[in-house]
Every structure is written in C-alpha cells, then in structure tokens.
C-alpha positions as semicolon CSV with decimal commas, in nm:
position;residue;x (nm);y (nm);z (nm)
1;X;-4,906;1,570;-3,313
2;X;-4,739;1,623;-3,648
3;X;-4,430;1,433;-3,756
4;X;-4,240;1,761;-3,732
5;X;-4,303;1,781;-3,357
6;X;-4,227;1,412;-3,311
7;X;-3,897;1,463;-3,486
8;X;-3,810;1,763;-3,270
9;X;-3,894;1,574;-2,949
10;X;-3,682;1,277;-3,057
11;X;-3,395;1,508;-3,145
12;X;-3,418;1,682;-2,807
13;X;-3,424;1,346;-2,627
14;X;-3,117;1,232;-2,820
15;X;-2,934;1,552;-2,729
16;X;-3,020;1,513;-2,360
17;X;-2,912;1,148;-2,352
18;X;-2,595;1,226;-2,544
19;X;-2,507;1,506;-2,304
20;X;-2,562;1,281;-2,003
21;X;-2,327;1,024;-2,153
22;X;-2,070;1,295;-2,217
23;X;-2,095;1,421;-1,860
24;X;-2,088;1,084;-1,685
25;X;-1,878;0,854;-1,901
26;X;-1,533;0,790;-1,748
27;X;-1,239;0,962;-1,910
28;X;-1,044;0,640;-1,867
29;X;-1,033;0,320;-1,665
30;X;-0,722;0,149;-1,542
31;X;-0,637;-0,176;-1,371
32;X;-0,398;-0,145;-1,076
33;X;-0,216;-0,475;-1,023
34;X;-0,009;-0,563;-0,716
35;X;0,208;-0,870;-0,670
36;X;0,414;-0,971;-0,367
37;X;0,684;-1,234;-0,329
38;X;0,623;-1,449;-0,022
39;X;0,786;-1,765;0,115
40;X;0,491;-1,953;-0,037
41;X;0,519;-1,796;-0,381
42;X;0,378;-1,495;-0,560
43;X;0,055;-1,346;-0,425
44;X;-0,136;-1,101;-0,643
45;X;-0,451;-0,892;-0,661
46;X;-0,585;-0,613;-0,878
47;X;-0,868;-0,366;-0,908
48;X;-1,025;-0,157;-1,184
49;X;-1,067;0,215;-1,125
50;X;-1,272;0,463;-1,328
51;X;-1,157;0,824;-1,351
52;X;-1,411;1,096;-1,428
53;X;-1,282;1,436;-1,542
54;X;-1,510;1,728;-1,471
55;X;-1,716;1,811;-1,779
56;X;-1,990;2,020;-1,620
57;X;-2,109;2,367;-1,703
58;X;-2,019;2,555;-1,385
59;X;-1,686;2,733;-1,342
60;X;-1,571;2,485;-1,077
61;X;-1,571;2,109;-1,047
62;X;-1,347;1,822;-0,952
63;X;-1,206;1,516;-1,121
64;X;-1,294;1,208;-0,920
65;X;-1,231;0,832;-0,917
66;X;-1,453;0,535;-0,842
67;X;-1,310;0,209;-0,711
68;X;-1,195;0,017;-0,406
69;X;-0,863;-0,028;-0,232
70;X;-0,677;-0,340;-0,346
71;X;-0,653;-0,618;-0,087
72;X;-0,373;-0,873;-0,130
73;X;-0,410;-1,190;0,077
74;X;-0,053;-1,294;0,158
75;X;-0,154;-1,615;0,332
76;X;-0,101;-1,712;0,693
77;X;-0,331;-1,434;0,813
78;X;-0,113;-1,164;0,656
79;X;-0,246;-0,900;0,420
80;X;-0,147;-0,592;0,225
81;X;-0,399;-0,321;0,146
82;X;-0,322;-0,060;-0,122
83;X;-0,524;0,245;-0,023
84;X;-0,670;0,520;-0,240
85;X;-0,432;0,788;-0,115
86;X;-0,071;0,898;-0,164
87;X;0,202;1,099;-0,004
88;X;0,345;1,146;0,342
89;X;0,088;1,041;0,602
90;X;-0,167;1,007;0,323
91;X;-0,179;1,381;0,261
92;X;-0,237;1,355;-0,116
93;X;-0,595;1,241;-0,133
94;X;-0,642;1,307;-0,507
95;X;-0,341;1,111;-0,625
96;X;-0,566;0,819;-0,719
97;X;-0,694;1,033;-1,009
98;X;-0,349;1,047;-1,165
99;X;-0,194;0,705;-1,096
100;X;-0,211;0,597;-1,460
101;X;-0,105;0,934;-1,601
102;X;0,202;0,953;-1,379
103;X;0,301;0,592;-1,443
104;X;0,285;0,620;-1,822
105;X;0,472;0,948;-1,815
106;X;0,740;0,801;-1,587
107;X;0,774;0,521;-1,843
108;X;0,856;0,778;-2,110
109;X;0,520;0,856;-2,268
110;X;0,412;1,217;-2,315
111;X;0,044;1,120;-2,309
112;X;-0,210;1,380;-2,201
113;X;-0,476;1,318;-1,938
114;X;-0,746;1,344;-2,205
115;X;-0,584;1,073;-2,420
116;X;-0,503;0,817;-2,153
117;X;-0,779;0,581;-2,265
118;X;-0,587;0,526;-2,591
119;X;-0,278;0,388;-2,419
120;X;-0,187;0,023;-2,464
121;X;0,036;-0,203;-2,261
122;X;0,118;-0,167;-1,894
123;X;0,337;0,076;-1,701
124;X;0,519;0,019;-1,373
125;X;0,413;0,218;-1,067
126;X;0,728;0,286;-0,869
127;X;0,870;0,503;-0,592
128;X;0,648;0,788;-0,478
129;X;0,390;0,692;-0,742
130;X;0,292;0,387;-0,536
131;X;-0,020;0,448;-0,325
132;X;-0,006;0,424;0,054
133;X;0,006;0,065;0,176
134;X;-0,117;-0,069;0,509
135;X;-0,166;-0,403;0,677
136;X;-0,402;-0,521;0,949
137;X;-0,261;-0,754;1,214
138;X;-0,626;-0,843;1,272
139;X;-0,858;-0,769;0,980
140;X;-1,148;-0,755;1,224
141;X;-0,992;-0,468;1,419
142;X;-0,925;-0,131;1,252
143;X;-0,697;-0,038;1,544
144;X;-0,438;-0,290;1,420
145;X;-0,366;-0,101;1,096
146;X;0,000;-0,020;1,028
147;X;0,169;0,140;0,730
148;X;0,393;-0,073;0,512
149;X;0,701;0,055;0,331
150;X;0,683;-0,057;-0,035
151;X;1,062;-0,085;-0,039
152;X;1,086;-0,303;0,272
153;X;0,798;-0,545;0,316
154;X;1,029;-0,773;0,514
155;X;1,038;-0,516;0,795
156;X;0,665;-0,573;0,842
157;X;0,606;-0,931;0,735
158;X;0,944;-1,097;0,786
159;X;1,209;-1,256;0,566
160;X;1,099;-1,370;0,221
161;X;0,845;-1,092;0,162
162;X;0,915;-0,840;-0,113
163;X;0,704;-0,617;-0,333
164;X;0,739;-0,775;-0,676
165;X;0,550;-0,526;-0,889
166;X;0,285;-0,260;-0,898
167;X;0,159;-0,172;-1,245
168;X;-0,125;-0,008;-1,434
169;X;-0,290;-0,092;-1,763
170;X;-0,578;0,072;-1,945
171;X;-0,902;-0,124;-1,973
172;X;-1,203;-0,056;-2,191
173;X;-1,420;0,237;-2,089
174;X;-1,732;0,069;-2,216
175;X;-2,065;0,234;-2,278
176;X;-2,194;0,422;-1,974
177;X;-2,431;0,342;-1,808
178;X;-2,412;-0,014;-1,946
179;X;-2,043;-0,071;-1,871
180;X;-2,092;-0,379;-1,658
181;X;-1,866;-0,630;-1,825
182;X;-1,759;-0,807;-2,142
183;X;-1,777;-0,610;-2,465
184;X;-1,959;-0,333;-2,278
185;X;-1,643;-0,247;-2,082
186;X;-1,468;-0,342;-1,760
187;X;-1,676;-0,269;-1,449
188;X;-1,522;-0,097;-1,149
189;X;-1,395;-0,352;-0,896
190;X;-1,579;-0,366;-0,564
191;X;-1,529;-0,588;-0,261
192;X;-1,298;-0,423;-0,006
193;X;-1,582;-0,408;0,249
194;X;-1,613;-0,786;0,235
195;X;-1,242;-0,821;0,313
196;X;-1,261;-0,605;0,626
197;X;-1,506;-0,741;0,885
198;X;-1,492;-0,414;1,079
199;X;-1,644;-0,225;0,787
200;X;-1,996;-0,110;0,867
201;X;-2,036;0,169;0,615
202;X;-1,978;0,448;0,866
203;X;-1,677;0,677;0,878
204;X;-1,569;0,614;1,239
205;X;-1,394;0,275;1,199
206;X;-1,225;0,388;0,878
207;X;-1,095;0,696;1,059
208;X;-0,974;0,471;1,341
209;X;-0,778;0,260;1,093
210;X;-0,611;0,563;0,933
211;X;-0,525;0,710;1,270
212;X;-0,380;0,378;1,392
213;X;-0,162;0,367;1,081
214;X;-0,043;0,724;1,137
215;X;-0,215;0,851;0,823
216;X;-0,309;1,186;0,970
217;X;-0,231;1,399;0,665
218;X;-0,580;1,363;0,525
219;X;-0,728;1,467;0,859
220;X;-0,629;1,827;0,786
221;X;-0,885;1,839;0,502
222;X;-1,255;1,758;0,469
223;X;-1,155;1,412;0,349
224;X;-1,396;1,133;0,444
225;X;-1,185;0,849;0,588
226;X;-1,396;0,592;0,404
227;X;-1,258;0,732;0,080
228;X;-0,920;0,574;0,154
229;X;-1,091;0,237;0,112
230;X;-1,373;0,299;-0,134
231;X;-1,497;0,577;-0,357
232;X;-1,841;0,570;-0,507
C-alpha cells in the first residue's frame, strides 16, 4: 500500500472520528444546585446534567438531556427530590433541556442556546423555572410520593423548612467520550437509583410514584416514567 493510500485512509478515519465527536459531544453541561433551610441547618445537593442538541443529518431529531434527579437528604427521614420534569402535573417533560437557558435569560443575559457553554457564574432558578419537586414519606415505597410546593416547604415538612436556593452554573463540557472527570470535563451525576430502594430499573414503580404524586400530565404522552428520575 502506497503512502498516498495510507494518507487517505488516515484522513478518512480522522473525518469519521471528528464527525462522531461533533454529533455526540454535549452542547453544554450545567450543575443544578439545591439548598434547603431546615431546623438543623442548611441541607444541599447538586447534580450535573449534559444537554445534547440534535446535530444529525435527518430532517427531524430531538434535543435530549442525560442526568439524574437531585436527591436532597433533609435529615430525620425527610427528603426532597427534584425531578427531571416541569409544569403543571409534570406536563412539560422537555423542560430539563432548557433549565440553564431560561435561568440565565431570566437573570438578564441574552445568551443563545448554542453559546450557553461559554457562560460563567451562576444563575438563580426561580418560580416556574424550578423543576417539579416531590418527597417520599417512605423512600422504600413509591406509593408515598407527594408533590412539594417550592414556595411552601413548611406545608410538607413543618416549621423551619424553606427552600433556600436553586441555581445553575455551567461546568466544563470536556472531551467526549473521555469526559469522565478532572481536566477532561465534569461527568454526568448518577446515583438516584441508590437513593430509592424501590428502584428496580423497570417503569412500573416509577409510574406508581408519579401517579401517587398526582403527576399525571406526562401520562398523556409517550413519556417513560423512569425519565422523571433518570435519563440515559
């Protein structure tokens, strides 16, 4: 094989690899942080989400997000789970794709979706921009799920409980497919399944939890109930 053919093969390989990176690299990653005031002090948790805009070659395709719901351990057996859904009864199932965009714009930035990865600093997530929140009276039983009003945690948990802050901040995209930490970029946060003993990987218990919490809006679509808790 002549050096000419070797060069052409290497060039083709580089083009294929480069195109795969273009197709599959996240458009941006953001950290969603949640903190709650409790009688025992501030309780916090966060999770990193990766948002992938559609860059394919067909005429149709969807933006999607990878990540897990954020579980805040409030102590004393109490918990707050920030789901990957928005809106009345969880009807907006794609809101997770635009949490960061909406928060930065609400803070006064005119940033475009394509340029979100360049943003610095954090932005508050307030009002209707806050994802749906639930709690489990018994984390081992999906039937004990109940929605929580972000503006009135005391109604659910009692006096001394208040949502302190929900915020987003951009994190490094990294170098797909090697974005697994450090200088290579923040990895997507996983672990919600370990927080919920009822989780068995099937859709049925997740659907039971959403139904118990009155989150029936997503049921009118082809939405997989597991996607409220984790998206691969």
